[in-house]
Residue frames as a rotation matrix with the C-alpha (Angstrom) as fourth column:
UNK 1
-0.983 0.159 -0.095 8.14
-0.164 -0.986 0.038 -20.07
-0.088 0.053 0.995 -29.00
UNK 2
-0.445 0.885 0.139 4.43
0.653 0.427 -0.625 -20.43
-0.612 -0.188 -0.768 -28.13
UNK 3
-0.954 0.217 -0.208 2.18
-0.300 -0.693 0.655 -19.13
-0.002 0.687 0.726 -30.89
UNK 4
-0.416 0.889 0.190 -1.60
0.700 0.447 -0.557 -18.94
-0.580 -0.099 -0.808 -30.90
UNK 5
-0.981 0.133 -0.144 -4.00
-0.193 -0.781 0.593 -17.25
-0.033 0.610 0.792 -33.27
UNK 6
-0.259 0.951 0.169 -7.66
0.526 0.285 -0.801 -16.66
-0.810 -0.119 -0.574 -33.90
UNK 7
-0.705 0.157 0.692 -9.59
0.628 -0.316 0.711 -15.61
0.330 0.936 0.124 -36.99
UNK 8
-0.664 0.435 -0.609 -11.38
0.271 -0.619 -0.737 -12.37
-0.697 -0.654 0.293 -36.11
UNK 9
0.106 0.688 -0.718 -12.91
-0.770 -0.400 -0.497 -11.76
-0.629 0.606 0.487 -39.54
UNK 10
-0.018 -0.119 0.993 -13.59
0.180 0.976 0.120 -15.02
-0.984 0.180 0.004 -41.38
UNK 11
-0.915 -0.332 0.229 -13.32
0.232 0.030 0.972 -15.71
-0.330 0.943 0.050 -45.09
UNK 12
-0.105 0.895 -0.433 -16.06
-0.374 -0.439 -0.817 -13.97
-0.921 0.076 0.381 -47.06
UNK 13
0.641 0.245 -0.727 -15.14
-0.765 0.123 -0.632 -15.25
-0.066 0.962 0.267 -50.53
UNK 14
0.573 -0.405 0.713 -13.84
0.049 0.885 0.464 -18.77
-0.818 -0.231 0.526 -51.02
UNK 15
-0.299 -0.811 -0.504 -10.89
-0.538 -0.293 0.790 -19.26
-0.788 0.507 -0.349 -53.37
UNK 16
-0.986 0.084 0.141 -12.88
0.162 0.632 0.758 -21.76
-0.026 0.771 -0.637 -55.44
UNK 17
-0.509 0.855 -0.096 -16.34
-0.855 -0.515 -0.054 -20.91
-0.096 0.054 0.994 -56.75
UNK 18
0.018 0.635 0.772 -19.26
-0.296 0.741 -0.603 -23.28
-0.955 -0.217 0.202 -56.82
UNK 19
0.830 0.288 -0.477 -19.17
-0.512 0.055 -0.857 -23.13
-0.221 0.956 0.193 -60.62
UNK 20
-0.041 -0.934 -0.355 -15.51
-0.932 0.164 -0.323 -24.17
0.360 0.318 -0.877 -60.66
UNK 21
-0.622 -0.176 0.763 -16.18
-0.594 0.742 -0.312 -27.03
-0.511 -0.647 -0.566 -58.27
UNK 22
0.400 0.850 0.343 -19.18
-0.307 0.477 -0.824 -28.22
-0.864 0.224 0.451 -60.28
UNK 23
0.634 -0.253 -0.731 -17.12
-0.751 0.021 -0.659 -28.23
0.182 0.967 -0.177 -63.45
UNK 24
-0.497 -0.862 0.096 -14.49
-0.848 0.459 -0.266 -30.36
0.185 -0.213 -0.959 -61.66
UNK 25
-0.566 0.356 0.744 -17.21
-0.339 0.722 -0.603 -32.70
-0.752 -0.594 -0.287 -60.35
UNK 26
-0.960 0.260 -0.104 -18.98
-0.044 0.225 0.973 -32.78
0.276 0.939 -0.205 -63.73
UNK 27
-0.412 0.862 -0.296 -22.22
0.753 0.138 -0.644 -31.70
-0.514 -0.488 -0.705 -62.06
UNK 28
-0.925 0.083 0.370 -24.59
0.222 -0.671 0.707 -29.79
0.308 0.737 0.602 -64.34
UNK 29
0.160 0.987 0.011 -27.61
0.520 -0.093 0.849 -29.39
0.839 -0.130 -0.528 -62.04
UNK 30
-0.344 -0.291 0.893 -28.24
-0.335 -0.850 -0.406 -27.00
0.877 -0.439 0.195 -59.19
UNK 31
0.632 0.728 -0.267 -29.85
-0.032 0.368 0.929 -29.27
0.775 -0.578 0.256 -56.61
UNK 32
0.650 -0.436 -0.622 -26.65
0.756 0.455 0.472 -29.67
0.077 -0.777 0.625 -54.59
UNK 33
0.241 -0.561 0.792 -25.15
0.224 -0.762 -0.608 -26.19
0.944 0.324 -0.058 -54.86
UNK 34
0.639 0.042 0.768 -25.48
-0.663 -0.477 0.577 -25.62
0.391 -0.878 -0.277 -51.11
UNK 35
0.926 -0.320 0.199 -23.79
0.170 0.826 0.537 -28.93
-0.337 -0.463 0.820 -50.38
UNK 36
0.440 -0.795 0.417 -20.93
0.806 0.146 -0.574 -28.16
0.396 0.588 0.705 -52.77
UNK 37
0.370 -0.272 0.888 -20.48
-0.224 -0.954 -0.199 -24.67
0.902 -0.125 -0.414 -51.27
UNK 38
0.835 -0.026 0.549 -20.12
-0.545 0.092 0.833 -26.28
-0.072 -0.995 0.062 -47.85
UNK 39
0.788 -0.575 0.220 -17.58
0.572 0.816 0.085 -28.77
-0.228 0.059 0.972 -49.18
UNK 40
0.383 -0.654 0.653 -15.52
0.401 -0.519 -0.755 -25.92
0.832 0.551 0.063 -50.62
UNK 41
0.469 -0.161 0.868 -15.33
-0.671 -0.704 0.232 -24.20
0.574 -0.691 -0.438 -47.22
UNK 42
0.893 -0.107 0.437 -14.58
-0.264 0.662 0.702 -27.45
-0.364 -0.742 0.563 -45.41
UNK 43
0.694 -0.660 0.287 -11.85
0.712 0.568 -0.414 -28.39
0.110 0.492 0.864 -47.88
UNK 44
0.346 -0.567 0.748 -10.24
0.004 -0.796 -0.605 -24.96
0.938 0.212 -0.273 -47.64
UNK 45
0.563 -0.110 0.819 -10.15
-0.805 -0.297 0.514 -25.14
0.187 -0.949 -0.256 -43.82
UNK 46
0.928 -0.244 0.282 -8.86
0.153 0.939 0.309 -28.73
-0.340 -0.243 0.908 -43.95
UNK 47
0.514 -0.762 0.395 -6.02
0.660 0.056 -0.750 -27.63
0.549 0.645 0.531 -46.23
UNK 48
0.401 -0.351 0.846 -5.21
-0.414 -0.893 -0.174 -24.59
0.817 -0.281 -0.503 -44.07
UNK 49
0.833 -0.043 0.551 -4.80
-0.523 0.264 0.811 -26.81
-0.180 -0.964 0.197 -41.01
UNK 50
0.728 -0.607 0.318 -2.20
0.621 0.781 0.071 -28.91
-0.292 0.146 0.945 -42.83
UNK 51
0.351 -0.587 0.730 -0.46
0.693 -0.361 -0.624 -26.11
0.630 0.724 0.280 -44.71
UNK 52
0.044 -0.220 -0.975 -0.39
0.844 -0.514 0.154 -23.57
-0.535 -0.829 0.163 -41.85
UNK 53
-0.958 -0.266 0.106 -1.29
0.276 -0.760 0.589 -20.99
-0.075 0.593 0.801 -44.48
UNK 54
-0.150 0.918 -0.366 -4.31
-0.039 -0.376 -0.926 -18.78
-0.988 -0.124 0.093 -45.10
UNK 55
-0.654 -0.105 0.750 -5.80
0.647 0.436 0.625 -19.77
-0.393 0.894 -0.217 -48.43
UNK 56
0.039 0.673 0.739 -8.32
0.762 -0.498 0.413 -16.94
0.646 0.547 -0.532 -48.66
UNK 57
-0.514 -0.297 0.804 -8.57
-0.071 -0.920 -0.385 -13.40
0.855 -0.255 0.452 -47.31
UNK 58
0.568 0.615 -0.546 -9.25
0.551 0.208 0.808 -13.30
0.611 -0.760 -0.221 -43.57
UNK 59
0.250 -0.455 0.855 -8.23
-0.589 -0.772 -0.239 -11.19
0.769 -0.443 -0.461 -40.57
UNK 60
0.398 -0.253 -0.882 -6.04
0.551 0.834 0.009 -12.90
0.734 -0.490 0.471 -38.00
UNK 61
0.546 -0.317 0.776 -4.97
-0.725 -0.642 0.248 -11.93
0.420 -0.698 -0.580 -34.50
UNK 62
0.479 -0.495 -0.725 -1.91
0.345 0.865 -0.364 -13.84
0.808 -0.076 0.585 -33.30
UNK 63
0.824 -0.313 0.473 -0.15
-0.566 -0.415 0.712 -13.87
-0.027 -0.854 -0.519 -29.94
UNK 64
0.512 -0.762 -0.397 3.55
0.194 0.553 -0.810 -14.75
0.837 0.338 0.431 -29.98
UNK 65
0.920 -0.281 0.275 5.67
-0.337 -0.205 0.919 -15.37
-0.202 -0.938 -0.283 -26.88
UNK 66
0.397 -0.841 -0.368 9.37
-0.501 0.137 -0.854 -15.44
0.769 0.524 -0.367 -27.80
UNK 67
0.599 -0.286 -0.748 11.49
0.614 0.763 0.200 -17.93
0.514 -0.579 0.633 -25.90
UNK 68
0.961 -0.275 -0.036 13.36
-0.173 -0.695 0.698 -16.30
-0.217 -0.665 -0.715 -22.99
UNK 69
0.361 -0.916 -0.174 17.05
-0.672 -0.126 -0.730 -15.69
0.647 0.380 -0.661 -23.31
UNK 70
0.529 -0.214 -0.821 19.02
0.409 0.912 0.026 -18.63
0.743 -0.350 0.570 -21.95
UNK 71
0.714 -0.284 0.640 20.42
-0.659 -0.580 0.478 -18.11
0.236 -0.763 -0.601 -18.45
UNK 72
0.900 -0.428 0.083 23.57
0.333 0.797 0.503 -19.55
-0.281 -0.426 0.860 -16.93
UNK 73
0.104 -0.954 -0.280 27.33
0.121 -0.267 0.956 -19.39
-0.987 -0.133 0.087 -17.42
UNK 74
0.623 0.014 -0.782 28.60
-0.701 -0.434 -0.566 -17.97
-0.347 0.901 -0.260 -20.70
UNK 75
0.175 -0.612 0.771 30.32
0.325 0.776 0.541 -20.27
-0.929 0.156 0.335 -23.14
UNK 76
0.440 -0.074 0.895 32.03
0.898 0.037 -0.439 -19.74
-0.001 0.997 0.083 -26.46
UNK 77
-0.565 -0.754 0.335 33.75
0.768 -0.629 -0.120 -16.60
0.302 0.190 0.934 -27.73
UNK 78
0.303 0.645 -0.702 32.80
0.826 -0.544 -0.144 -13.36
-0.475 -0.536 -0.698 -26.03
UNK 79
-0.169 -0.432 -0.886 34.76
-0.085 -0.889 0.449 -11.05
-0.982 0.151 0.113 -28.34
UNK 80
-0.175 0.185 0.967 33.02
0.894 0.442 0.077 -11.97
-0.413 0.878 -0.243 -31.61
UNK 81
-0.955 -0.210 0.208 32.79
0.286 -0.833 0.473 -9.17
0.073 0.512 0.856 -34.21
UNK 82
-0.460 0.808 -0.369 29.81
-0.015 -0.422 -0.906 -6.86
-0.888 -0.411 0.206 -33.85
UNK 83
-0.112 0.531 0.840 27.00
0.967 0.252 -0.030 -6.97
-0.228 0.809 -0.542 -36.42
UNK 84
-0.786 -0.347 -0.512 27.74
0.321 -0.936 0.142 -3.53
-0.529 -0.053 0.847 -37.78
UNK 85
-0.751 0.539 0.381 24.78
0.321 -0.206 0.924 -3.50
0.577 0.817 -0.018 -40.16
UNK 86
0.153 0.834 -0.530 22.47
0.950 0.024 0.312 -3.10
0.272 -0.551 -0.789 -37.19
UNK 87
-0.030 -0.236 -0.971 24.28
0.642 -0.749 0.162 0.07
-0.766 -0.619 0.174 -36.13
UNK 88
-0.900 -0.429 -0.076 24.57
0.204 -0.569 0.797 1.43
-0.385 0.701 0.600 -39.66
UNK 89
-0.368 0.809 0.459 20.88
0.911 0.215 0.351 1.16
0.185 0.547 -0.816 -40.52
UNK 90
0.738 0.605 0.299 19.98
0.504 -0.789 0.352 4.35
0.448 -0.109 -0.887 -38.66
UNK 91
-0.326 -0.943 0.064 23.06
0.669 -0.278 -0.690 6.54
0.668 -0.182 0.721 -38.12
UNK 92
-0.500 0.016 0.866 23.00
-0.344 -0.921 -0.181 8.73
0.795 -0.388 0.466 -35.04
UNK 93
0.671 0.741 -0.012 21.09
-0.300 0.287 0.910 6.41
0.678 -0.607 0.415 -32.71
UNK 94
0.311 -0.566 0.763 22.65
-0.929 -0.012 0.370 5.37
-0.200 -0.824 -0.530 -29.40
UNK 95
-0.658 -0.637 -0.402 24.84
-0.686 0.727 -0.028 2.28
0.310 0.257 -0.915 -29.37
UNK 96
-0.943 0.317 -0.100 22.63
0.330 0.932 -0.149 -0.84
0.046 -0.173 -0.984 -29.48
UNK 97
-0.642 0.727 -0.243 19.60
-0.389 -0.583 -0.714 1.43
-0.660 -0.364 0.657 -29.80
UNK 98
0.072 0.684 -0.726 18.23
-0.997 0.080 -0.024 -0.40
0.041 0.725 0.687 -32.82
UNK 99
-0.523 -0.171 0.835 17.68
-0.414 0.907 -0.074 -3.91
-0.745 -0.385 -0.545 -31.57
UNK 100
-0.433 0.400 -0.808 16.32
-0.804 0.233 0.547 -6.55
0.407 0.887 0.221 -33.94
UNK 101
-0.480 0.418 0.771 13.57
-0.313 0.740 -0.596 -8.92
-0.819 -0.527 -0.224 -32.92
UNK 102
-0.658 0.220 -0.720 12.33
-0.706 0.155 0.692 -11.20
0.264 0.963 0.054 -35.68
UNK 103
-0.378 0.650 0.659 8.98
-0.417 0.516 -0.748 -12.97
-0.827 -0.558 0.075 -35.25
UNK 104
-0.988 0.136 0.072 7.60
0.135 0.546 0.827 -15.61
0.073 0.827 -0.558 -37.61
UNK 105
-0.514 0.856 -0.052 4.05
-0.816 -0.507 -0.276 -14.67
-0.262 -0.099 0.960 -38.57
UNK 106
-0.719 0.270 0.640 1.59
0.184 0.962 -0.200 -17.59
-0.670 -0.026 -0.742 -38.46
UNK 107
0.055 0.871 0.489 -0.98
0.733 0.297 -0.612 -18.29
-0.678 0.392 -0.622 -41.14
UNK 108
-0.357 -0.238 -0.903 0.45
-0.400 -0.835 0.378 -16.04
-0.844 0.496 0.203 -43.85
UNK 109
-0.500 -0.780 0.376 0.88
0.815 -0.571 -0.101 -14.77
0.293 0.256 0.921 -46.43
UNK 110
-0.228 0.349 -0.909 0.29
0.585 -0.697 -0.414 -11.27
-0.778 -0.626 -0.045 -45.05
UNK 111
0.141 0.357 0.923 -1.72
0.934 -0.356 -0.005 -8.95
0.327 0.863 -0.384 -47.29
UNK 112
0.059 -0.108 0.992 -1.73
-0.117 -0.988 -0.101 -5.95
0.991 -0.110 -0.071 -44.95
UNK 113
-0.484 -0.333 -0.809 -0.65
0.747 0.325 -0.581 -5.34
0.456 -0.885 0.091 -41.38
UNK 114
0.444 0.797 0.410 -2.94
0.370 -0.580 0.726 -3.54
0.816 -0.170 -0.552 -38.93
UNK 115
0.653 -0.170 0.738 -1.41
-0.658 -0.610 0.442 -3.34
0.375 -0.774 -0.510 -35.44
UNK 116
-0.082 -0.689 -0.720 1.50
0.334 0.662 -0.671 -4.56
0.939 -0.295 0.175 -33.36
UNK 117
0.615 0.302 0.728 0.92
-0.581 -0.451 0.678 -4.61
0.533 -0.840 -0.102 -29.61
UNK 118
-0.287 -0.774 -0.565 3.14
0.034 0.581 -0.813 -5.78
0.957 -0.253 -0.140 -26.78
UNK 119
0.804 0.527 0.274 2.89
-0.325 0.004 0.946 -6.79
0.497 -0.850 0.175 -23.15
UNK 120
-0.277 -0.925 0.259 5.55
-0.758 0.045 -0.651 -7.09
0.591 -0.376 -0.714 -20.47
UNK 121
-0.975 0.071 0.212 3.44
-0.091 0.740 -0.666 -9.16
-0.204 -0.669 -0.715 -18.08
UNK 122
-0.562 0.827 0.001 -0.05
0.581 0.395 0.712 -10.61
0.588 0.401 -0.702 -18.22
UNK 123
0.067 0.567 -0.821 -1.01
0.954 -0.276 -0.114 -8.14
-0.291 -0.776 -0.560 -15.48
UNK 124
-0.883 -0.446 0.145 -0.24
0.469 -0.827 0.311 -5.06
-0.019 0.343 0.939 -17.57
UNK 125
0.249 0.948 -0.197 -2.79
0.879 -0.307 -0.364 -2.23
-0.406 -0.083 -0.910 -17.36
UNK 126
0.438 0.824 -0.359 -3.74
-0.859 0.265 -0.439 -1.42
-0.266 0.501 0.824 -20.04
UNK 127
0.669 -0.109 0.735 -3.40
-0.009 0.988 0.155 -5.03
-0.743 -0.111 0.660 -21.06
UNK 128
0.228 -0.568 0.791 -1.79
0.948 0.315 -0.047 -4.28
-0.222 0.761 0.610 -24.43
UNK 129
0.232 -0.255 -0.939 0.26
-0.054 -0.967 0.250 -1.30
-0.971 -0.007 -0.238 -25.64
UNK 130
0.887 0.126 0.444 0.35
0.423 0.160 -0.892 -0.47
-0.183 0.979 0.089 -29.35
UNK 131
-0.158 -0.966 -0.204 3.70
0.467 -0.255 0.847 0.15
-0.870 0.038 0.491 -31.01
UNK 132
0.569 0.348 -0.745 3.61
-0.374 -0.698 -0.611 2.92
-0.733 0.626 -0.267 -33.61
UNK 133
0.866 -0.205 0.456 4.76
0.482 0.583 -0.654 1.97
-0.131 0.786 0.604 -37.09
UNK 134
0.178 -0.827 0.534 7.38
0.501 -0.390 -0.772 4.77
0.847 0.405 0.345 -37.05
UNK 135
-0.107 -0.293 -0.950 9.26
0.972 -0.230 -0.038 6.71
-0.207 -0.928 0.309 -34.40
UNK 136
0.527 0.377 -0.762 9.31
0.391 -0.903 -0.177 10.49
-0.755 -0.205 -0.623 -33.93
UNK 137
-0.285 -0.716 -0.637 11.93
-0.400 -0.515 0.758 10.82
-0.871 0.471 -0.139 -36.68
UNK 138
0.448 0.582 -0.679 9.91
-0.859 0.070 -0.506 8.84
-0.247 0.810 0.531 -39.20
UNK 139
-0.615 -0.694 -0.373 12.09
-0.750 0.662 0.005 5.74
0.244 0.282 -0.928 -38.95
UNK 140
0.224 0.723 -0.653 10.34
-0.431 0.674 0.599 2.37
0.874 0.148 0.463 -39.09
UNK 141
-0.042 -0.146 0.988 9.83
-0.980 0.199 -0.012 0.71
-0.195 -0.969 -0.151 -35.71
UNK 142
-0.211 -0.018 0.977 8.98
-0.042 0.999 0.009 -2.54
-0.977 -0.040 -0.211 -37.49
UNK 143
-0.215 0.094 -0.972 8.68
-0.961 -0.197 0.193 -3.94
-0.173 0.976 0.132 -40.96
UNK 144
0.593 0.476 0.650 7.08
-0.310 0.879 -0.362 -7.00
-0.744 0.013 0.669 -42.55
UNK 145
-0.601 -0.741 -0.300 9.35
-0.662 0.250 0.707 -9.28
-0.449 0.623 -0.641 -44.57
UNK 146
0.464 0.885 0.050 6.94
-0.642 0.375 -0.669 -10.75
-0.610 0.278 0.742 -47.13
UNK 147
0.182 -0.479 -0.859 9.72
-0.841 0.376 -0.388 -12.53
0.509 0.793 -0.335 -49.02
UNK 148
-0.814 -0.484 0.322 10.52
-0.580 0.642 -0.502 -14.84
0.036 -0.595 -0.803 -46.11
UNK 149
0.167 0.856 -0.490 8.39
-0.619 0.478 0.623 -17.97
0.767 0.199 0.610 -45.88
UNK 150
0.292 0.952 -0.091 6.79
0.954 -0.283 0.098 -17.84
0.067 -0.115 -0.991 -43.40
UNK 151
0.329 -0.091 0.940 6.58
0.198 -0.966 -0.163 -14.05
0.923 0.240 -0.300 -43.41
UNK 152
-0.210 -0.489 -0.846 8.48
0.955 0.083 -0.285 -12.32
0.209 -0.868 0.450 -40.61
UNK 153
0.868 0.357 0.345 7.89
0.233 -0.906 0.353 -9.24
0.439 -0.226 -0.870 -38.50
UNK 154
-0.141 -0.974 -0.175 11.20
0.847 -0.027 -0.530 -7.46
0.512 -0.223 0.830 -37.83
UNK 155
0.898 0.416 -0.145 11.18
0.417 -0.697 0.583 -5.03
0.141 -0.584 -0.799 -34.89
UNK 156
0.144 -0.902 0.406 13.94
0.574 -0.258 -0.777 -2.40
0.806 0.345 0.481 -34.92
UNK 157
-0.019 -0.109 0.994 13.35
-0.564 -0.820 -0.101 -0.63
0.826 -0.562 -0.046 -31.61
UNK 158
-0.911 -0.332 -0.245 13.86
0.027 0.543 -0.839 -1.69
0.412 -0.771 -0.485 -28.01
UNK 159
0.072 0.977 0.199 10.61
-0.617 -0.114 0.779 -2.93
0.784 -0.179 0.595 -26.46
UNK 160
-0.825 -0.241 0.511 10.21
-0.562 0.438 -0.701 -4.27
-0.055 -0.866 -0.497 -22.92
UNK 161
0.237 0.944 -0.230 7.95
-0.969 0.247 0.016 -7.16
0.072 0.219 0.973 -23.78
UNK 162
-0.671 -0.359 0.649 7.46
-0.416 0.907 0.071 -10.87
-0.614 -0.222 -0.757 -23.28
UNK 163
-0.203 0.684 0.701 4.40
0.708 0.597 -0.377 -11.21
-0.676 0.420 -0.606 -25.53
UNK 164
-0.880 -0.025 -0.475 3.35
-0.292 -0.760 0.581 -9.66
-0.376 0.650 0.661 -28.84
UNK 165
-0.016 0.914 0.407 -0.09
0.457 0.368 -0.809 -9.43
-0.889 0.173 -0.424 -30.40
UNK 166
-0.916 -0.335 -0.221 -0.29
-0.081 -0.386 0.919 -9.04
-0.394 0.859 0.326 -34.16
UNK 167
0.186 0.972 0.144 -3.42
0.228 0.100 -0.968 -8.15
-0.956 0.213 -0.203 -36.13
UNK 168
-0.659 -0.487 -0.574 -3.25
-0.481 -0.314 0.819 -8.47
-0.579 0.815 -0.027 -39.90
UNK 169
0.604 0.768 -0.213 -5.09
-0.626 0.292 -0.723 -9.47
-0.493 0.570 0.657 -43.05
UNK 170
-0.527 -0.799 0.289 -3.76
-0.487 0.563 0.668 -12.69
-0.696 0.211 -0.686 -44.55
UNK 171
0.382 0.646 0.660 -4.49
0.125 0.672 -0.730 -14.97
-0.916 0.362 0.176 -47.45
UNK 172
-0.676 -0.537 0.504 -3.52
0.530 0.121 0.839 -15.75
-0.511 0.835 0.203 -51.02
UNK 173
-0.218 0.592 -0.776 -5.01
-0.594 -0.711 -0.375 -13.40
-0.774 0.380 0.506 -53.57
UNK 174
0.458 0.320 -0.830 -4.69
-0.837 0.469 -0.281 -16.27
0.299 0.823 0.482 -56.07
UNK 175
0.666 -0.162 0.728 -4.16
-0.367 0.778 0.509 -19.86
-0.649 -0.607 0.459 -55.04
UNK 176
-0.508 -0.820 -0.263 -1.13
-0.758 0.281 0.588 -21.70
-0.408 0.498 -0.765 -56.43
UNK 177
0.008 0.620 -0.785 -2.47
-0.908 0.334 0.254 -24.09
0.419 0.710 0.566 -59.05
UNK 178
-0.555 -0.263 -0.789 -1.24
-0.074 0.960 -0.268 -27.24
0.829 -0.090 -0.552 -57.27
UNK 179
-0.958 0.284 -0.035 -2.95
0.042 0.019 -0.999 -26.32
-0.283 -0.959 -0.030 -54.00
UNK 180
-0.347 0.868 -0.356 -6.07
-0.879 -0.433 -0.198 -25.32
-0.326 0.244 0.913 -55.92
UNK 181
-0.084 0.298 -0.951 -6.25
-0.700 0.661 0.269 -28.63
0.709 0.689 0.153 -57.79
UNK 182
-0.812 -0.247 -0.528 -5.60
0.149 0.788 -0.598 -30.62
0.564 -0.564 -0.603 -54.63
UNK 183
-0.771 0.632 0.074 -8.49
-0.357 -0.334 -0.872 -28.85
-0.527 -0.699 0.484 -52.88
UNK 184
-0.034 0.770 -0.637 -10.69
-0.997 0.020 0.077 -29.77
0.072 0.637 0.767 -55.84
UNK 185
-0.410 -0.171 -0.896 -9.54
-0.265 0.962 -0.062 -33.38
0.873 0.212 -0.440 -55.50
UNK 186
-0.992 0.063 -0.112 -10.52
0.124 0.251 -0.960 -33.29
-0.032 -0.966 -0.257 -51.81
UNK 187
-0.405 0.899 -0.167 -13.92
-0.777 -0.435 -0.456 -31.83
-0.482 -0.054 0.874 -52.69
UNK 188
-0.059 0.354 -0.933 -14.37
-0.823 0.511 0.246 -34.62
0.564 0.783 0.262 -55.23
UNK 189
-0.785 -0.270 -0.557 -13.49
0.043 0.874 -0.484 -37.26
0.618 -0.404 -0.675 -52.65
UNK 190
-0.886 0.464 -0.016 -16.00
-0.031 -0.093 -0.995 -35.94
-0.463 -0.881 0.097 -50.12
UNK 191
-0.258 0.827 -0.500 -18.67
-0.936 -0.341 -0.081 -35.48
-0.238 0.447 0.862 -52.78
UNK 192
-0.069 0.174 -0.982 -18.35
-0.634 0.753 0.178 -39.09
0.770 0.635 0.059 -53.93
UNK 193
-0.393 -0.150 -0.907 -17.89
0.479 0.808 -0.342 -40.58
0.785 -0.569 -0.245 -50.45
UNK 194
-0.129 0.485 0.865 -20.47
-0.518 -0.777 0.359 -39.36
0.846 -0.402 0.352 -47.96
UNK 195
0.771 0.407 -0.491 -20.05
0.123 0.660 0.741 -42.05
0.625 -0.631 0.459 -45.31
UNK 196
0.853 -0.425 0.302 -16.99
-0.490 -0.453 0.745 -40.51
-0.179 -0.784 -0.595 -43.64
UNK 197
0.783 -0.617 0.077 -14.23
0.608 0.734 -0.303 -42.37
0.130 0.284 0.950 -45.47
UNK 198
0.283 -0.784 -0.552 -10.68
0.453 -0.398 0.798 -41.27
-0.845 -0.476 0.243 -44.70
UNK 199
0.758 -0.148 -0.635 -9.06
-0.540 -0.689 -0.483 -38.71
-0.367 0.709 -0.602 -46.97
UNK 200
0.894 -0.448 0.027 -6.75
0.378 0.720 -0.582 -40.52
0.241 0.530 0.813 -49.42
UNK 201
0.446 -0.799 -0.404 -3.11
0.603 -0.066 0.795 -40.40
-0.662 -0.598 0.452 -48.39
UNK 202
-0.295 -0.616 0.731 -1.98
0.955 -0.226 0.195 -38.90
0.045 0.755 0.654 -51.69
UNK 203
0.457 0.508 0.730 -4.15
0.437 -0.843 0.314 -35.82
0.775 0.176 -0.607 -51.08
UNK 204
0.966 -0.122 -0.226 -2.71
0.174 -0.339 0.925 -35.30
-0.190 -0.933 -0.306 -47.59
UNK 205
0.175 -0.980 0.098 0.83
0.791 0.199 0.578 -35.79
-0.586 -0.024 0.810 -48.88
UNK 206
-0.087 -0.169 0.982 0.39
0.850 -0.527 -0.015 -33.16
0.520 0.833 0.190 -51.59
UNK 207
0.817 0.371 0.442 -0.78
0.074 -0.827 0.557 -30.65
0.572 -0.422 -0.703 -48.99
UNK 208
0.829 -0.510 -0.230 2.05
0.332 0.118 0.936 -31.64
-0.450 -0.852 0.268 -46.64
UNK 209
0.071 -0.847 0.527 4.60
0.996 0.084 0.000 -30.89
-0.044 0.525 0.850 -49.35
UNK 210
-0.088 -0.029 0.996 3.60
0.384 -0.923 0.007 -27.20
0.919 0.383 0.093 -49.16
UNK 211
0.720 0.451 -0.528 3.38
0.619 -0.073 0.782 -27.03
0.314 -0.890 -0.332 -45.36
UNK 212
0.223 -0.614 0.757 5.01
-0.466 -0.749 -0.470 -24.25
0.856 -0.248 -0.454 -43.34
UNK 213
0.306 -0.169 -0.937 7.01
0.603 0.796 0.054 -26.01
0.736 -0.582 0.345 -40.64
UNK 214
-0.646 -0.709 -0.283 8.74
0.676 -0.360 -0.643 -23.14
0.354 -0.607 0.712 -38.84
UNK 215
0.305 0.749 0.589 6.26
0.123 -0.644 0.755 -21.50
0.945 -0.158 -0.288 -36.50
């Protein structure tokens, strides 16, 4: 499932303040505040690339292309029991009218969701069509599952699409303490080693332990 994303509104407030970083570094002068602020931003982005998570509030636009349905001869049981919960969720809809498409959202956690757009082909005109959050009866066309990790977008209506474009605000409102401390350790490493030394393996491993693998 090809997934790409871009940050459309970058981080405005870093999750670690210059004062916090200086306390960690035991720096009590202001001559290098600009340097330390830059290290905070660099360390946050470095961690995000490993974790596949947004560590501070930012707006993301992601394009997701679900894998096509496999073609070829059928195999296995063809008379398996129907998933009745799909039909029971909205009584009165036509049979199979409430399909379920579940998309993993990259670079969560999601704070708020802005738009869901879809595209049947890359030649669509207009290029993207927005899907309303609810149908004419007030039923949800899609819903964000913020409990799942990574967060998921569940679509409950039939959409003729091969690509989806999601726009949302993502980022931790408060960093988990272990990620926070590991970012501080990375800042400390770069502050003390300014000749381009490799990041210590133990720092990378601590980030990797919190990585989102399923994208």
